[in-house]
PDB file of N, CA, C, O and CB in Angstrom:
ATOM      1  N   MET A   1     -31.982  33.676 -10.271  1.00  0.00           N
ATOM      2  CA  MET A   1     -31.114  33.694 -10.155  1.00  0.00           C
ATOM      3  C   MET A   1     -30.718  31.862  -9.248  1.00  0.00           C
ATOM      4  O   MET A   1     -31.261  31.854  -8.143  1.00  0.00           O
ATOM      5  CB  MET A   1     -30.969  35.127  -9.649  1.00  0.00           C
ATOM      6  N   PRO A   2     -30.214  30.977  -9.442  1.00  0.00           N
ATOM      7  CA  PRO A   2     -29.902  29.553  -9.025  1.00  0.00           C
ATOM      8  C   PRO A   2     -28.695  29.782  -8.088  1.00  0.00           C
ATOM      9  O   PRO A   2     -27.531  30.178  -8.022  1.00  0.00           O
ATOM     10  CB  PRO A   2     -29.545  28.498 -10.339  1.00  0.00           C
ATOM     11  N   LYS A   3     -29.635  29.321  -7.479  1.00  0.00           N
ATOM     12  CA  LYS A   3     -28.357  29.047  -5.863  1.00  0.00           C
ATOM     13  C   LYS A   3     -27.079  27.754  -5.860  1.00  0.00           C
ATOM     14  O   LYS A   3     -27.082  26.569  -5.528  1.00  0.00           O
ATOM     15  CB  LYS A   3     -29.539  28.388  -4.189  1.00  0.00           C
ATOM     16  N   ILE A   4     -26.305  28.455  -6.272  1.00  0.00           N
ATOM     17  CA  ILE A   4     -24.854  27.461  -6.175  1.00  0.00           C
ATOM     18  C   ILE A   4     -24.694  26.886  -5.318  1.00  0.00           C
ATOM     19  O   ILE A   4     -24.746  27.280  -4.154  1.00  0.00           O
ATOM     20  CB  ILE A   4     -23.654  27.923  -6.191  1.00  0.00           C
ATOM     21  N   GLY A   5     -24.401  25.548  -5.803  1.00  0.00           N
ATOM     22  CA  GLY A   5     -24.698  24.630  -5.085  1.00  0.00           C
ATOM     23  C   GLY A   5     -23.171  24.163  -4.158  1.00  0.00           C
ATOM     24  O   GLY A   5     -22.275  23.608  -4.796  1.00  0.00           O
ATOM     25  N   THR A   6     -23.016  24.385  -2.926  1.00  0.00           N
ATOM     26  CA  THR A   6     -21.613  24.010  -2.349  1.00  0.00           C
ATOM     27  C   THR A   6     -21.204  22.484  -1.570  1.00  0.00           C
ATOM     28  O   THR A   6     -21.839  21.718  -0.845  1.00  0.00           O
ATOM     29  CB  THR A   6     -21.380  25.121  -1.285  1.00  0.00           C
ATOM     30  N   PHE A   7     -19.747  22.489  -2.153  1.00  0.00           N
ATOM     31  CA  PHE A   7     -19.596  20.959  -1.811  1.00  0.00           C
ATOM     32  C   PHE A   7     -19.168  20.994  -0.084  1.00  0.00           C
ATOM     33  O   PHE A   7     -18.875  22.131   0.286  1.00  0.00           O
ATOM     34  CB  PHE A   7     -18.194  20.139  -2.936  1.00  0.00           C
ATOM     35  N   ASP A   8     -19.091  19.895   1.033  1.00  0.00           N
ATOM     36  CA  ASP A   8     -18.252  20.281   2.156  1.00  0.00           C
ATOM     37  C   ASP A   8     -16.959  19.678   1.999  1.00  0.00           C
ATOM     38  O   ASP A   8     -16.645  18.519   2.269  1.00  0.00           O
ATOM     39  CB  ASP A   8     -18.835  19.901   3.466  1.00  0.00           C
ATOM     40  N   GLY A   9     -16.293  20.535   1.561  1.00  0.00           N
ATOM     41  CA  GLY A   9     -14.951  20.304   1.672  1.00  0.00           C
ATOM     42  C   GLY A   9     -13.980  19.563   2.878  1.00  0.00           C
ATOM     43  O   GLY A   9     -13.419  18.468   2.828  1.00  0.00           O
ATOM     44  N   ALA A  10     -13.996  20.612   4.015  1.00  0.00           N
ATOM     45  CA  ALA A  10     -13.671  20.173   5.319  1.00  0.00           C
ATOM     46  C   ALA A  10     -14.159  18.739   5.655  1.00  0.00           C
ATOM     47  O   ALA A  10     -13.424  17.843   6.070  1.00  0.00           O
ATOM     48  CB  ALA A  10     -14.225  21.133   6.275  1.00  0.00           C
ATOM     49  N   GLY A  11     -15.280  18.651   5.459  1.00  0.00           N
ATOM     50  CA  GLY A  11     -16.233  17.289   6.091  1.00  0.00           C
ATOM     51  C   GLY A  11     -15.699  16.499   5.266  1.00  0.00           C
ATOM     52  O   GLY A  11     -15.173  15.602   5.925  1.00  0.00           O
ATOM     53  N   PHE A  12     -15.507  16.298   3.921  1.00  0.00           N
ATOM     54  CA  PHE A  12     -15.049  15.606   2.958  1.00  0.00           C
ATOM     55  C   PHE A  12     -13.238  15.297   3.171  1.00  0.00           C
ATOM     56  O   PHE A  12     -12.744  14.170   3.146  1.00  0.00           O
ATOM     57  CB  PHE A  12     -15.510  16.453   1.648  1.00  0.00           C
ATOM     58  N   TRP A  13     -12.524  16.484   3.360  1.00  0.00           N
ATOM     59  CA  TRP A  13     -11.067  15.785   3.714  1.00  0.00           C
ATOM     60  C   TRP A  13     -10.898  15.527   5.143  1.00  0.00           C
ATOM     61  O   TRP A  13      -9.782  15.059   5.364  1.00  0.00           O
ATOM     62  CB  TRP A  13      -9.802  16.705   3.292  1.00  0.00           C
ATOM     63  N   LYS A  14     -11.372  15.621   5.832  1.00  0.00           N
ATOM     64  CA  LYS A  14     -11.020  15.011   7.235  1.00  0.00           C
ATOM     65  C   LYS A  14     -11.386  13.373   7.035  1.00  0.00           C
ATOM     66  O   LYS A  14     -10.545  12.674   7.601  1.00  0.00           O
ATOM     67  CB  LYS A  14     -12.032  15.809   8.606  1.00  0.00           C
ATOM     68  N   ASN A  15     -12.312  12.701   6.447  1.00  0.00           N
ATOM     69  CA  ASN A  15     -12.464  11.658   6.218  1.00  0.00           C
ATOM     70  C   ASN A  15     -12.059  11.208   5.191  1.00  0.00           C
ATOM     71  O   ASN A  15     -12.186   9.996   5.016  1.00  0.00           O
ATOM     72  CB  ASN A  15     -13.333  11.452   6.357  1.00  0.00           C
ATOM     73  N   ALA A  16     -11.549  11.882   4.351  1.00  0.00           N
ATOM     74  CA  ALA A  16     -10.964  11.137   3.218  1.00  0.00           C
ATOM     75  C   ALA A  16      -9.846  10.485   3.246  1.00  0.00           C
ATOM     76  O   ALA A  16      -9.006  10.868   4.061  1.00  0.00           O
ATOM     77  CB  ALA A  16     -10.793  11.815   2.296  1.00  0.00           C
ATOM     78  N   TYR A  17      -9.539   9.360   2.392  1.00  0.00           N
ATOM     79  CA  TYR A  17      -8.027   8.730   2.616  1.00  0.00           C
ATOM     80  C   TYR A  17      -7.412   9.458   1.320  1.00  0.00           C
ATOM     81  O   TYR A  17      -8.207   9.661   0.402  1.00  0.00           O
ATOM     82  CB  TYR A  17      -7.881   6.757   2.577  1.00  0.00           C
ATOM     83  N   ALA A  18      -5.806   9.956   1.114  1.00  0.00           N
ATOM     84  CA  ALA A  18      -4.919  10.226   0.253  1.00  0.00           C
ATOM     85  C   ALA A  18      -5.750  10.108  -1.396  1.00  0.00           C
ATOM     86  O   ALA A  18      -6.063  11.025  -2.155  1.00  0.00           O
ATOM     87  CB  ALA A  18      -3.647   9.174   0.586  1.00  0.00           C
ATOM     88  N   HIS A  19      -5.911   8.810  -1.532  1.00  0.00           N
ATOM     89  CA  HIS A  19      -6.195   8.477  -3.156  1.00  0.00           C
ATOM     90  C   HIS A  19      -7.480   9.287  -3.792  1.00  0.00           C
ATOM     91  O   HIS A  19      -7.592   9.653  -4.962  1.00  0.00           O
ATOM     92  CB  HIS A  19      -6.553   6.739  -3.350  1.00  0.00           C
ATOM     93  N   GLN A  20      -8.698   9.527  -2.401  1.00  0.00           N
ATOM     94  CA  GLN A  20      -9.934  10.354  -2.784  1.00  0.00           C
ATOM     95  C   GLN A  20      -9.495  11.794  -2.797  1.00  0.00           C
ATOM     96  O   GLN A  20      -9.888  12.536  -3.697  1.00  0.00           O
ATOM     97  CB  GLN A  20     -11.188  10.154  -1.747  1.00  0.00           C
ATOM     98  N   ARG A  21      -8.718  12.213  -1.866  1.00  0.00           N
ATOM     99  CA  ARG A  21      -7.854  13.731  -2.047  1.00  0.00           C
ATOM    100  C   ARG A  21      -7.370  13.951  -3.383  1.00  0.00           C
ATOM    101  O   ARG A  21      -7.632  14.910  -4.110  1.00  0.00           O
ATOM    102  CB  ARG A  21      -6.466  13.853  -1.110  1.00  0.00           C
ATOM    103  N   GLY A  22      -6.591  12.903  -3.645  1.00  0.00           N
ATOM    104  CA  GLY A  22      -6.813  13.008  -5.326  1.00  0.00           C
ATOM    105  C   GLY A  22      -6.946  13.157  -6.077  1.00  0.00           C
ATOM    106  O   GLY A  22      -6.370  13.833  -6.930  1.00  0.00           O
ATOM    107  N   LYS A  23      -8.184  12.282  -6.048  1.00  0.00           N
ATOM    108  CA  LYS A  23      -9.159  12.941  -6.929  1.00  0.00           C
ATOM    109  C   LYS A  23      -9.756  13.473  -6.869  1.00  0.00           C
ATOM    110  O   LYS A  23     -10.375  13.507  -7.932  1.00  0.00           O
ATOM    111  CB  LYS A  23      -9.687  12.687  -7.388  1.00  0.00           C
ATOM    112  N   LEU A  24     -10.223  14.268  -6.002  1.00  0.00           N
ATOM    113  CA  LEU A  24     -10.722  15.847  -5.946  1.00  0.00           C
ATOM    114  C   LEU A  24      -9.885  17.054  -6.249  1.00  0.00           C
ATOM    115  O   LEU A  24     -10.272  18.078  -6.813  1.00  0.00           O
ATOM    116  CB  LEU A  24     -11.139  16.151  -4.630  1.00  0.00           C
ATOM    117  N   LEU A  25      -8.474  16.745  -5.717  1.00  0.00           N
ATOM    118  CA  LEU A  25      -7.702  17.396  -6.855  1.00  0.00           C
ATOM    119  C   LEU A  25      -7.430  18.039  -8.369  1.00  0.00           C
ATOM    120  O   LEU A  25      -7.341  19.131  -8.931  1.00  0.00           O
ATOM    121  CB  LEU A  25      -7.262  16.917  -6.868  1.00  0.00           C
ATOM    122  N   LYS A  26      -7.340  16.233  -8.713  1.00  0.00           N
ATOM    123  CA  LYS A  26      -7.929  16.473  -9.742  1.00  0.00           C
ATOM    124  C   LYS A  26      -9.054  16.866 -10.784  1.00  0.00           C
ATOM    125  O   LYS A  26      -8.946  17.039 -11.998  1.00  0.00           O
ATOM    126  CB  LYS A  26      -7.745  16.080  -9.786  1.00  0.00           C
ATOM    127  N   LYS A  27     -10.197  16.959  -9.940  1.00  0.00           N
ATOM    128  CA  LYS A  27     -10.997  17.623 -10.670  1.00  0.00           C
ATOM    129  C   LYS A  27     -11.377  18.744 -10.834  1.00  0.00           C
ATOM    130  O   LYS A  27     -12.153  19.094 -11.724  1.00  0.00           O
ATOM    131  CB  LYS A  27     -11.659  17.309 -10.622  1.00  0.00           C
ATOM    132  N   VAL A  28     -10.650  19.782  -9.606  1.00  0.00           N
ATOM    133  CA  VAL A  28     -10.444  20.647  -9.769  1.00  0.00           C
ATOM    134  C   VAL A  28      -9.096  21.556 -10.391  1.00  0.00           C
ATOM    135  O   VAL A  28      -8.594  22.642 -10.101  1.00  0.00           O
ATOM    136  CB  VAL A  28     -10.828  20.699  -8.955  1.00  0.00           C
ATOM    137  N   ASN A  29      -8.784  20.393 -11.491  1.00  0.00           N
ATOM    138  CA  ASN A  29      -7.478  20.553 -12.162  1.00  0.00           C
ATOM    139  C   ASN A  29      -5.936  21.558 -11.753  1.00  0.00           C
ATOM    140  O   ASN A  29      -5.218  22.478 -12.145  1.00  0.00           O
ATOM    141  CB  ASN A  29      -8.002  21.017 -13.385  1.00  0.00           C
ATOM    142  N   VAL A  30      -6.154  20.463 -10.589  1.00  0.00           N
ATOM    143  CA  VAL A  30      -4.246  21.168 -10.029  1.00  0.00           C
ATOM    144  C   VAL A  30      -3.671  19.947 -10.260  1.00  0.00           C
ATOM    145  O   VAL A  30      -4.113  18.813 -10.073  1.00  0.00           O
ATOM    146  CB  VAL A  30      -3.775  21.784  -7.994  1.00  0.00           C
ATOM    147  N   PRO A  31      -2.414  20.414 -10.781  1.00  0.00           N
ATOM    148  CA  PRO A  31      -1.497  19.665 -11.498  1.00  0.00           C
ATOM    149  C   PRO A  31      -0.779  18.633 -10.190  1.00  0.00           C
ATOM    150  O   PRO A  31      -0.759  18.791  -8.969  1.00  0.00           O
ATOM    151  CB  PRO A  31      -0.362  20.798 -12.376  1.00  0.00           C
ATOM    152  N   GLU A  32      -0.078  17.249 -11.318  1.00  0.00           N
ATOM    153  CA  GLU A  32       0.273  16.396 -10.258  1.00  0.00           C
ATOM    154  C   GLU A  32       1.106  16.399  -9.627  1.00  0.00           C
ATOM    155  O   GLU A  32       1.329  15.409  -8.932  1.00  0.00           O
ATOM    156  CB  GLU A  32       0.338  15.525 -10.410  1.00  0.00           C
ATOM    157  N   ASP A  33       1.953  17.534  -9.587  1.00  0.00           N
ATOM    158  CA  ASP A  33       2.919  17.902  -9.094  1.00  0.00           C
ATOM    159  C   ASP A  33       2.711  18.382  -7.405  1.00  0.00           C
ATOM    160  O   ASP A  33       3.275  18.204  -6.325  1.00  0.00           O
ATOM    161  CB  ASP A  33       3.355  18.863 -10.043  1.00  0.00           C
ATOM    162  N   GLN A  34       1.716  18.982  -7.872  1.00  0.00           N
ATOM    163  CA  GLN A  34       0.858  19.819  -6.377  1.00  0.00           C
ATOM    164  C   GLN A  34       0.395  18.742  -5.664  1.00  0.00           C
ATOM    165  O   GLN A  34       0.658  18.291  -4.549  1.00  0.00           O
ATOM    166  CB  GLN A  34      -0.666  20.924  -6.678  1.00  0.00           C
ATOM    167  N   ILE A  35      -0.591  18.328  -6.830  1.00  0.00           N
ATOM    168  CA  ILE A  35      -1.318  17.179  -6.020  1.00  0.00           C
ATOM    169  C   ILE A  35      -0.668  16.293  -4.955  1.00  0.00           C
ATOM    170  O   ILE A  35      -1.217  16.081  -3.874  1.00  0.00           O
ATOM    171  CB  ILE A  35      -1.788  16.247  -6.946  1.00  0.00           C
ATOM    172  N   ILE A  36       0.462  15.807  -5.279  1.00  0.00           N
ATOM    173  CA  ILE A  36       1.288  14.947  -3.935  1.00  0.00           C
ATOM    174  C   ILE A  36       2.266  15.862  -3.019  1.00  0.00           C
ATOM    175  O   ILE A  36       3.294  15.484  -2.458  1.00  0.00           O
ATOM    176  CB  ILE A  36       2.404  13.639  -4.598  1.00  0.00           C
ATOM    177  N   ALA A  37       1.691  17.164  -3.006  1.00  0.00           N
ATOM    178  CA  ALA A  37       2.240  17.750  -1.891  1.00  0.00           C
ATOM    179  C   ALA A  37       0.969  18.461  -0.961  1.00  0.00           C
ATOM    180  O   ALA A  37       1.118  19.029   0.121  1.00  0.00           O
ATOM    181  CB  ALA A  37       3.383  18.821  -2.421  1.00  0.00           C
ATOM    182  N   LEU A  38      -0.263  18.268  -1.672  1.00  0.00           N
ATOM    183  CA  LEU A  38      -1.272  18.664  -1.045  1.00  0.00           C
ATOM    184  C   LEU A  38      -1.952  17.603  -0.536  1.00  0.00           C
ATOM    185  O   LEU A  38      -2.580  18.000   0.445  1.00  0.00           O
ATOM    186  CB  LEU A  38      -1.983  19.413  -1.744  1.00  0.00           C
ATOM    187  N   VAL A  39      -2.164  16.225  -0.768  1.00  0.00           N
ATOM    188  CA  VAL A  39      -3.186  15.445  -0.163  1.00  0.00           C
ATOM    189  C   VAL A  39      -2.735  15.148   1.028  1.00  0.00           C
ATOM    190  O   VAL A  39      -3.509  14.422   1.652  1.00  0.00           O
ATOM    191  CB  VAL A  39      -3.573  14.293  -0.846  1.00  0.00           C
ATOM    192  N   ASN A  40      -1.285  15.581   1.864  1.00  0.00           N
ATOM    193  CA  ASN A  40      -1.191  15.083   3.607  1.00  0.00           C
ATOM    194  C   ASN A  40      -1.666  16.106   4.144  1.00  0.00           C
ATOM    195  O   ASN A  40      -2.019  15.924   5.309  1.00  0.00           O
ATOM    196  CB  ASN A  40       0.313  14.758   4.389  1.00  0.00           C
ATOM    197  N   LYS A  41      -1.857  17.436   3.617  1.00  0.00           N
ATOM    198  CA  LYS A  41      -2.027  18.252   4.245  1.00  0.00           C
ATOM    199  C   LYS A  41      -3.328  18.425   4.946  1.00  0.00           C
ATOM    200  O   LYS A  41      -4.256  17.737   4.520  1.00  0.00           O
ATOM    201  CB  LYS A  41      -1.690  19.028   3.622  1.00  0.00           C
ATOM    202  N   LYS A  42      -3.551  19.192   5.907  1.00  0.00           N
ATOM    203  CA  LYS A  42      -4.627  19.803   6.404  1.00  0.00           C
ATOM    204  C   LYS A  42      -5.990  20.376   5.309  1.00  0.00           C
ATOM    205  O   LYS A  42      -5.645  20.569   4.143  1.00  0.00           O
ATOM    206  CB  LYS A  42      -3.945  20.922   7.153  1.00  0.00           C
ATOM    207  N   TYR A  43      -7.255  20.601   5.604  1.00  0.00           N
ATOM    208  CA  TYR A  43      -7.813  21.001   4.851  1.00  0.00           C
ATOM    209  C   TYR A  43      -7.479  22.891   5.087  1.00  0.00           C
ATOM    210  O   TYR A  43      -7.636  23.783   4.253  1.00  0.00           O
ATOM    211  CB  TYR A  43      -9.194  20.277   4.989  1.00  0.00           C
ATOM    212  N   SER A  44      -7.044  22.985   6.352  1.00  0.00           N
ATOM    213  CA  SER A  44      -7.308  24.583   6.762  1.00  0.00           C
ATOM    214  C   SER A  44      -5.583  25.101   6.035  1.00  0.00           C
ATOM    215  O   SER A  44      -5.271  26.279   5.859  1.00  0.00           O
ATOM    216  CB  SER A  44      -7.591  24.911   9.075  1.00  0.00           C
ATOM    217  N   GLU A  45      -5.066  24.420   5.852  1.00  0.00           N
ATOM    218  CA  GLU A  45      -3.638  24.880   5.199  1.00  0.00           C
ATOM    219  C   GLU A  45      -3.658  24.664   3.372  1.00  0.00           C
ATOM    220  O   GLU A  45      -2.741  25.057   2.652  1.00  0.00           O
ATOM    221  CB  GLU A  45      -2.243  23.729   5.991  1.00  0.00           C
ATOM    222  N   LEU A  46      -4.665  24.099   2.966  1.00  0.00           N
ATOM    223  CA  LEU A  46      -4.644  24.786   1.713  1.00  0.00           C
ATOM    224  C   LEU A  46      -4.858  26.213   0.945  1.00  0.00           C
ATOM    225  O   LEU A  46      -5.697  26.946   1.469  1.00  0.00           O
ATOM    226  CB  LEU A  46      -5.253  24.240   1.312  1.00  0.00           C
ATOM    227  N   PRO A  47      -4.440  26.527   0.192  1.00  0.00           N
ATOM    228  CA  PRO A  47      -4.217  28.224  -0.130  1.00  0.00           C
ATOM    229  C   PRO A  47      -6.497  28.409  -0.411  1.00  0.00           C
ATOM    230  O   PRO A  47      -7.444  27.658  -0.644  1.00  0.00           O
ATOM    231  CB  PRO A  47      -2.614  28.623  -2.438  1.00  0.00           C
ATOM    232  N   ALA A  48      -6.313  29.504  -0.232  1.00  0.00           N
ATOM    233  CA  ALA A  48      -7.567  30.084  -0.558  1.00  0.00           C
ATOM    234  C   ALA A  48      -8.576  29.573  -1.665  1.00  0.00           C
ATOM    235  O   ALA A  48      -9.604  28.907  -1.797  1.00  0.00           O
ATOM    236  CB  ALA A  48      -7.262  31.309  -0.859  1.00  0.00           C
ATOM    237  N   PRO A  49      -7.440  30.456  -2.530  1.00  0.00           N
ATOM    238  CA  PRO A  49      -8.417  30.229  -3.944  1.00  0.00           C
ATOM    239  C   PRO A  49      -8.940  28.656  -4.046  1.00  0.00           C
ATOM    240  O   PRO A  49     -10.108  28.382  -4.318  1.00  0.00           O
ATOM    241  CB  PRO A  49      -7.407  30.578  -5.518  1.00  0.00           C
ATOM    242  N   LEU A  50      -7.873  27.620  -3.780  1.00  0.00           N
ATOM    243  CA  LEU A  50      -7.974  26.254  -4.049  1.00  0.00           C
ATOM    244  C   LEU A  50      -9.513  25.789  -3.084  1.00  0.00           C
ATOM    245  O   LEU A  50     -10.387  25.060  -3.552  1.00  0.00           O
ATOM    246  CB  LEU A  50      -6.358  25.431  -3.526  1.00  0.00           C
ATOM    247  N   LYS A  51      -9.553  26.375  -1.751  1.00  0.00           N
ATOM    248  CA  LYS A  51     -10.859  25.581  -0.975  1.00  0.00           C
ATOM    249  C   LYS A  51     -11.914  26.138  -1.795  1.00  0.00           C
ATOM    250  O   LYS A  51     -12.845  25.410  -2.141  1.00  0.00           O
ATOM    251  CB  LYS A  51     -11.157  25.930   0.820  1.00  0.00           C
ATOM    252  N   TYR A  52     -11.861  27.453  -2.168  1.00  0.00           N
ATOM    253  CA  TYR A  52     -13.298  28.311  -3.071  1.00  0.00           C
ATOM    254  C   TYR A  52     -13.453  26.983  -4.107  1.00  0.00           C
ATOM    255  O   TYR A  52     -14.373  26.165  -4.140  1.00  0.00           O
ATOM    256  CB  TYR A  52     -12.813  30.303  -4.214  1.00  0.00           C
ATOM    257  N   ASP A  53     -11.967  27.068  -5.123  1.00  0.00           N
ATOM    258  CA  ASP A  53     -12.536  26.007  -6.021  1.00  0.00           C
ATOM    259  C   ASP A  53     -13.044  24.852  -6.104  1.00  0.00           C
ATOM    260  O   ASP A  53     -13.638  24.286  -7.021  1.00  0.00           O
ATOM    261  CB  ASP A  53     -12.033  25.789  -6.556  1.00  0.00           C
ATOM    262  N   ILE A  54     -12.634  24.397  -4.584  1.00  0.00           N
ATOM    263  CA  ILE A  54     -13.530  22.879  -4.350  1.00  0.00           C
ATOM    264  C   ILE A  54     -14.621  22.941  -4.093  1.00  0.00           C
ATOM    265  O   ILE A  54     -15.474  22.389  -4.788  1.00  0.00           O
ATOM    266  CB  ILE A  54     -13.215  21.999  -3.359  1.00  0.00           C
ATOM    267  N   GLU A  55     -14.962  23.789  -2.775  1.00  0.00           N
ATOM    268  CA  GLU A  55     -16.548  24.421  -2.568  1.00  0.00           C
ATOM    269  C   GLU A  55     -17.525  24.731  -3.237  1.00  0.00           C
ATOM    270  O   GLU A  55     -18.662  24.763  -2.766  1.00  0.00           O
ATOM    271  CB  GLU A  55     -16.637  25.348  -2.162  1.00  0.00           C
ATOM    272  N   THR A  56     -17.164  25.079  -4.750  1.00  0.00           N
ATOM    273  CA  THR A  56     -18.262  25.881  -5.610  1.00  0.00           C
ATOM    274  C   THR A  56     -17.695  25.003  -7.076  1.00  0.00           C
ATOM    275  O   THR A  56     -18.079  25.543  -8.113  1.00  0.00           O
ATOM    276  CB  THR A  56     -18.068  28.032  -5.602  1.00  0.00           C
ATOM    277  N   SER A  57     -16.952  23.899  -7.244  1.00  0.00           N
ATOM    278  CA  SER A  57     -16.933  23.137  -8.435  1.00  0.00           C
ATOM    279  C   SER A  57     -17.993  22.293  -8.551  1.00  0.00           C
ATOM    280  O   SER A  57     -17.760  21.391  -9.355  1.00  0.00           O
ATOM    281  CB  SER A  57     -15.814  22.423  -8.567  1.00  0.00           C
ATOM    282  N   CYS A  58     -19.460  22.230  -7.871  1.00  0.00           N
ATOM    283  CA  CYS A  58     -20.440  21.426  -8.080  1.00  0.00           C
ATOM    284  C   CYS A  58     -19.934  19.826  -7.824  1.00  0.00           C
ATOM    285  O   CYS A  58     -20.637  18.852  -8.093  1.00  0.00           O
ATOM    286  CB  CYS A  58     -20.957  21.749  -9.488  1.00  0.00           C
ATOM    287  N   ILE A  59     -18.972  19.777  -7.419  1.00  0.00           N
ATOM    288  CA  ILE A  59     -18.504  18.132  -7.528  1.00  0.00           C
ATOM    289  C   ILE A  59     -19.619  17.622  -6.608  1.00  0.00           C
ATOM    290  O   ILE A  59     -20.357  18.315  -5.908  1.00  0.00           O
ATOM    291  CB  ILE A  59     -16.722  17.652  -6.879  1.00  0.00           C
ATOM    292  N   ASN A  60     -19.610  16.175  -6.745  1.00  0.00           N
ATOM    293  CA  ASN A  60     -20.778  15.547  -5.446  1.00  0.00           C
ATOM    294  C   ASN A  60     -19.673  14.504  -5.418  1.00  0.00           C
ATOM    295  O   ASN A  60     -18.681  14.243  -6.098  1.00  0.00           O
ATOM    296  CB  ASN A  60     -22.818  14.900  -5.837  1.00  0.00           C
ATOM    297  N   LYS A  61     -20.545  13.804  -3.849  1.00  0.00           N
ATOM    298  CA  LYS A  61     -19.442  12.744  -3.313  1.00  0.00           C
ATOM    299  C   LYS A  61     -19.260  11.381  -3.900  1.00  0.00           C
ATOM    300  O   LYS A  61     -18.360  10.562  -3.712  1.00  0.00           O
ATOM    301  CB  LYS A  61     -19.704  12.444  -1.928  1.00  0.00           C
ATOM    302  N   ASN A  62     -20.378  11.329  -4.691  1.00  0.00           N
ATOM    303  CA  ASN A  62     -20.653   9.921  -5.482  1.00  0.00           C
ATOM    304  C   ASN A  62     -19.562   9.758  -6.463  1.00  0.00           C
ATOM    305  O   ASN A  62     -19.113   8.636  -6.696  1.00  0.00           O
ATOM    306  CB  ASN A  62     -22.129   9.870  -6.323  1.00  0.00           C
ATOM    307  N   ASP A  63     -19.009  11.052  -7.183  1.00  0.00           N
ATOM    308  CA  ASP A  63     -18.013  11.347  -8.446  1.00  0.00           C
ATOM    309  C   ASP A  63     -16.674  10.940  -7.397  1.00  0.00           C
ATOM    310  O   ASP A  63     -15.685  10.656  -8.072  1.00  0.00           O
ATOM    311  CB  ASP A  63     -18.052  13.328  -9.263  1.00  0.00           C
ATOM    312  N   LEU A  64     -16.518  10.882  -6.427  1.00  0.00           N
ATOM    313  CA  LEU A  64     -15.014  10.831  -5.289  1.00  0.00           C
ATOM    314  C   LEU A  64     -15.356   9.279  -5.099  1.00  0.00           C
ATOM    315  O   LEU A  64     -14.342   8.763  -4.631  1.00  0.00           O
ATOM    316  CB  LEU A  64     -15.000  12.036  -3.375  1.00  0.00           C
ATOM    317  N   LYS A  65     -16.157   8.512  -5.231  1.00  0.00           N
ATOM    318  CA  LYS A  65     -16.034   7.055  -4.545  1.00  0.00           C
ATOM    319  C   LYS A  65     -14.879   6.316  -5.830  1.00  0.00           C
ATOM    320  O   LYS A  65     -14.491   5.154  -5.715  1.00  0.00           O
ATOM    321  CB  LYS A  65     -17.974   6.073  -4.388  1.00  0.00           C
TER     322      LYS A  65
END
C-alpha cells in the first residue's frame, strides 16, 4: 500500500501571505465566502477537518506560488 504524502500545512501557513493561503484553500474546495474569513486566522484556529484536507491533499508548494 503506498504511503500517503502529507503537506506541511502549519509551516506553509506560517510563512505564506494571504493570497497564497487563499490559493491553498481554493485547492481544497473551500467556498469563497469562507476563504475570506479563514485567510487571516492562525493555522491552529482552523477546523480540524479542513486541516486534515490540507495535509492529505497531495498539494505541492510549487502549485501555490
